[in-house]
C-alpha positions as CSV (number, residue, x, y, z in Angstrom):
1,M,-56.0,-10.1,0.5
2,G,-58.0,-11.6,2.9
3,R,-55.3,-12.5,5.7
4,L,-57.5,-11.1,8.6
5,K,-61.0,-11.8,6.6
6,G,-63.9,-12.2,9.4
7,K,-61.8,-10.6,11.9
8,V,-62.7,-7.7,14.2
9,A,-60.0,-5.2,15.4
10,L,-59.6,-1.8,17.4
11,V,-56.9,0.2,16.7
12,T,-56.3,3.4,19.1
13,G,-54.8,6.3,17.9
14,A,-55.9,5.8,14.4
15,A,-56.6,8.9,13.1
16,K,-53.3,9.6,11.7
17,G,-49.8,8.3,11.3
18,I,-49.1,4.6,12.0
19,G,-52.4,3.9,13.5
20,A,-54.4,5.0,10.4
21,A,-51.8,2.8,8.2
22,I,-52.6,0.0,10.5
23,A,-56.2,0.3,10.3
24,A,-56.1,0.9,6.4
25,A,-53.9,-2.3,5.8
26,F,-56.5,-4.4,8.4
27,V,-59.5,-3.0,6.3
28,N,-57.6,-4.3,3.2
29,E,-57.0,-7.8,4.4
30,G,-61.0,-8.1,4.9
31,A,-61.0,-7.1,8.9
32,S,-63.8,-4.8,10.3
33,V,-62.0,-2.1,12.2
34,Y,-63.1,0.3,14.8
35,V,-61.0,3.5,14.4
36,T,-60.4,5.3,17.9
37,D,-58.8,8.5,18.6
38,I,-58.9,11.5,21.0
39,D,-59.5,13.8,17.8
40,A,-63.0,13.0,16.6
41,A,-62.8,15.0,13.5
42,C,-59.3,13.4,12.2
43,G,-60.8,9.9,12.9
44,E,-64.0,10.0,11.8
45,A,-62.5,11.4,8.2
46,T,-60.0,8.5,8.5
47,A,-62.8,5.9,8.9
48,S,-64.8,7.3,6.3
49,R,-61.9,6.7,3.7
50,L,-61.5,3.2,4.4
51,G,-65.2,2.6,3.9
52,E,-68.0,0.6,5.2
53,A,-65.5,-2.1,7.0
54,A,-64.5,1.0,9.1
55,V,-66.3,2.9,12.1
56,F,-65.0,5.7,14.4
57,L,-65.5,5.5,17.9
58,P,-64.1,8.2,20.3
59,L,-61.2,6.8,22.8
60,D,-59.1,8.8,25.3
61,V,-56.9,6.1,26.0
62,R,-56.1,7.3,29.7
63,D,-60.0,7.1,30.4
64,E,-61.1,4.0,32.0
65,A,-64.4,4.3,31.5
66,Q,-64.1,5.1,27.8
67,W,-62.3,2.0,27.3
68,R,-65.0,-0.1,28.7
69,K,-67.7,2.3,27.0
70,A,-65.4,1.6,23.3
71,V,-65.2,-2.5,24.0
72,G,-68.6,-2.7,25.3
73,R,-69.6,-1.1,21.6
74,V,-67.4,-3.1,19.8
75,L,-69.1,-5.9,21.3
76,A,-72.4,-4.9,21.0
77,L,-72.2,-4.3,17.4
78,S,-69.6,-7.1,16.4
79,G,-70.2,-9.5,19.2
80,R,-66.4,-10.2,19.3
81,L,-62.9,-8.5,19.8
82,D,-60.3,-10.6,17.8
83,V,-57.3,-7.8,17.6
84,L,-56.4,-5.0,19.9
85,V,-53.9,-2.5,18.4
86,N,-52.5,-0.2,21.3
87,N,-51.1,2.2,18.9
88,A,-52.1,5.5,20.7
89,G,-49.0,7.4,22.1
90,I,-47.5,10.7,22.8
91,T,-43.9,12.3,22.8
92,G,-44.7,15.1,25.1
93,F,-43.1,17.2,22.4
94,E,-46.6,18.4,20.8
95,A,-46.5,22.1,21.5
96,G,-42.9,21.9,20.6
97,F,-39.3,20.4,21.5
98,V,-38.4,21.3,25.1
99,S,-36.1,18.3,26.4
100,H,-37.3,15.9,29.1
101,D,-34.0,15.0,30.4
102,P,-33.4,13.4,33.7
103,E,-32.4,16.4,35.4
104,H,-35.0,19.1,34.2
105,A,-38.1,17.0,32.9
106,S,-41.1,18.4,35.3
107,L,-43.4,15.6,37.3
108,A,-46.0,16.7,35.5
109,E,-44.8,15.9,32.1
110,W,-43.3,12.9,33.2
111,R,-46.9,11.7,34.1
112,R,-48.5,13.3,31.2
113,V,-46.6,11.1,28.8
114,H,-46.8,8.0,31.0
115,E,-50.7,8.3,31.2
116,T,-51.2,7.9,27.5
117,N,-48.3,5.6,26.6
118,L,-48.3,3.5,29.5
119,D,-51.4,4.0,31.4
120,G,-53.3,3.6,28.0
121,V,-51.8,0.4,26.9
122,F,-52.5,-1.2,30.2
123,L,-56.1,-0.4,30.1
124,G,-56.6,-1.5,26.3
125,C,-54.6,-5.1,27.3
126,R,-57.1,-5.4,30.1
127,E,-60.4,-4.6,28.5
128,A,-58.9,-6.6,25.5
129,I,-58.6,-9.6,27.7
130,R,-61.5,-9.9,29.2
131,A,-63.1,-9.0,25.7
132,M,-61.3,-11.7,24.2
133,R,-62.2,-14.8,27.1
134,A,-65.5,-15.4,25.2
135,T,-63.6,-16.8,22.4
136,G,-60.5,-18.0,24.0
137,T,-58.6,-16.2,21.3
138,G,-57.1,-13.0,20.3
139,S,-54.2,-10.8,19.2
140,I,-52.9,-7.8,21.2
141,I,-50.3,-5.7,19.5
142,N,-48.5,-3.2,21.7
143,L,-46.6,-0.2,19.8
144,S,-43.5,0.1,21.8
145,S,-40.4,2.1,20.0
146,R,-36.5,1.9,19.4
147,S,-36.7,4.2,22.4
148,G,-37.9,1.4,24.7
149,V,-34.8,-0.8,24.4
150,V,-32.1,2.3,24.5
151,G,-32.1,5.4,26.4
152,I,-33.0,8.7,24.9
153,P,-31.4,11.8,27.1
154,A,-33.8,14.4,25.9
155,A,-36.8,12.2,26.0
156,A,-36.8,10.4,29.2
157,A,-40.2,10.3,29.8
158,Y,-41.2,8.8,26.6
159,A,-38.0,6.3,26.5
160,S,-39.3,5.2,30.2
161,S,-43.1,4.7,29.2
162,K,-41.7,2.6,25.8
163,A,-39.9,0.4,27.8
164,A,-42.5,-0.3,30.1
165,V,-44.9,-1.2,27.4
166,R,-42.1,-3.7,26.5
167,S,-42.1,-5.7,29.6
168,H,-46.0,-5.2,30.2
169,T,-46.4,-7.2,26.8
170,K,-44.4,-9.6,28.1
171,S,-46.7,-10.1,31.3
172,V,-49.9,-10.2,29.3
173,A,-48.4,-13.0,26.7
174,L,-47.2,-14.9,29.9
175,Y,-50.4,-14.3,31.8
176,C,-53.0,-15.3,29.3
177,A,-50.9,-18.4,28.3
178,E,-50.9,-19.3,32.0
179,Q,-54.9,-18.8,31.9
180,G,-55.0,-21.1,28.9
181,L,-56.3,-18.4,26.5
182,R,-54.7,-18.4,22.8
183,V,-54.4,-14.6,23.0
184,R,-51.3,-13.4,22.1
185,C,-49.5,-10.3,22.7
186,N,-46.7,-9.1,20.9
187,A,-44.8,-5.5,20.6
188,I,-43.5,-3.6,17.9
189,H,-40.5,-1.5,18.1
190,P,-40.6,1.5,15.4
191,A,-38.0,4.0,14.9
192,A,-37.2,6.7,12.6
193,V,-40.5,6.3,10.8
194,L,-41.9,9.6,9.3
195,T,-45.3,10.7,10.9
196,P,-46.9,13.7,12.0
197,M,-45.3,13.0,15.6
198,W,-41.6,13.9,14.5
199,E,-43.1,17.4,13.2
200,P,-42.1,19.2,16.4
201,M,-38.5,17.7,16.3
202,L,-37.9,18.7,12.8
203,G,-38.8,22.0,12.6
204,S,-39.7,23.6,9.4
205,G,-37.7,24.8,6.1
206,E,-34.2,24.6,6.0
207,E,-34.2,23.5,9.5
208,R,-36.3,20.7,8.9
209,E,-34.3,19.8,5.5
210,A,-31.1,19.6,7.6
211,N,-32.5,17.7,10.5
212,M,-33.9,14.9,8.4
213,A,-30.4,14.8,6.4
214,A,-28.4,14.4,9.5
215,F,-30.9,12.0,11.2
216,V,-30.9,9.9,7.6
217,R,-27.3,9.8,7.4
218,D,-27.2,8.0,10.9
219,T,-29.8,5.5,9.9
220,P,-27.9,2.3,8.3
221,L,-30.5,2.4,5.5
222,R,-30.3,6.0,5.1
223,R,-34.0,6.8,5.0
224,F,-37.2,7.3,7.2
225,G,-39.4,4.5,7.4
226,R,-43.2,4.8,6.2
227,P,-46.3,3.8,8.5
228,E,-47.4,1.2,5.7
229,E,-44.2,-0.5,6.6
230,V,-45.1,-1.0,10.1
231,A,-48.6,-2.1,8.9
232,V,-47.7,-5.1,7.3
233,V,-45.9,-6.6,10.4
234,A,-49.3,-5.7,12.3
235,V,-50.8,-7.7,9.7
236,L,-48.8,-10.4,10.4
237,L,-49.0,-10.5,14.1
238,A,-52.9,-9.9,14.0
239,S,-53.4,-13.1,11.4
240,D,-53.5,-16.8,12.1
241,E,-50.1,-17.1,10.6
242,A,-48.5,-15.8,13.8
243,T,-50.4,-18.1,16.3
244,Y,-47.0,-19.7,17.8
245,M,-45.8,-15.8,18.4
246,T,-46.3,-14.3,21.9
247,G,-44.2,-12.3,23.9
248,S,-42.2,-11.2,20.8
249,E,-40.6,-8.1,20.2
250,L,-40.4,-7.2,16.4
251,H,-38.0,-4.1,15.3
252,I,-38.6,-1.9,12.6
253,D,-35.8,0.7,12.6
254,G,-33.6,0.7,9.3
255,G,-30.9,-1.2,11.2
256,I,-30.4,1.4,14.0
257,L,-30.5,-1.1,16.9
258,A,-28.2,-3.3,14.7
259,G,-25.5,-0.5,15.0
260,S,-23.8,1.8,12.7
261,A,-22.8,1.0,8.8
262,A,-20.4,2.5,6.4
263,A,-21.7,4.7,4.0
264,P,-23.1,2.6,1.0
265,K,-20.6,1.7,-2.3
266,S,-21.4,2.4,-5.7
267,R,-21.6,-0.5,-8.1
268,A,-18.0,0.6,-9.5
269,G,-16.5,0.2,-6.0
270,G,-16.4,3.6,-5.1
271,E,-18.2,6.0,-2.5
272,A,-21.8,6.5,-3.4
């Protein structure tokens, strides 16, 4: 408890999923948290559950004016911004799974995914740097993805946007260091973390169970990750324990990027 005591944080896409878990972990560690989301009803409910340390602010991360208004509100209410978590993102499959492969993806869908996942991160980083100049210190945490490291044939737009977030994180880290600011910028790369984002791809009923089982079989740790397992890493990056970490990438993927793994053995030595 108290690893983030006195810090002021803004988390985007915090109404549910990984963003909500990060907001909750920050509050539990003593931070004041601004829960932001495009879904006002869900965002307000999340902030309410977190208690007096959390405040909801509406924010469409694609909108430059809304970013300025949200950060301005944080500074007016709290006087500073110590941590920004750029978590808001979309797969492009929200209305149902339709392949965004390199041959058939529409330009409109390509741009829609990048507008949220990349433009939103760019605007957030820019406004955070400007706000953090007042203290000369801070932590910017960008949520990339395993998909930003490897190609995804049926999700080319999503993979491209997350790869760009990965690169922009390093640019921000180097720029802040060059400016003499103690503003750190790091990226978290989750994979196979079970959140509402997965629902359109998993389906329902028996199909859902079969899809989940198939995916888990291909994951070395043989399970999905939990949003809370991403949140604990965000706490580390936001804290003063990680002041020598900038431009770094942390993978939370159950070993997916490490490669394949044989089926686990039982204690008796046979196949589990």
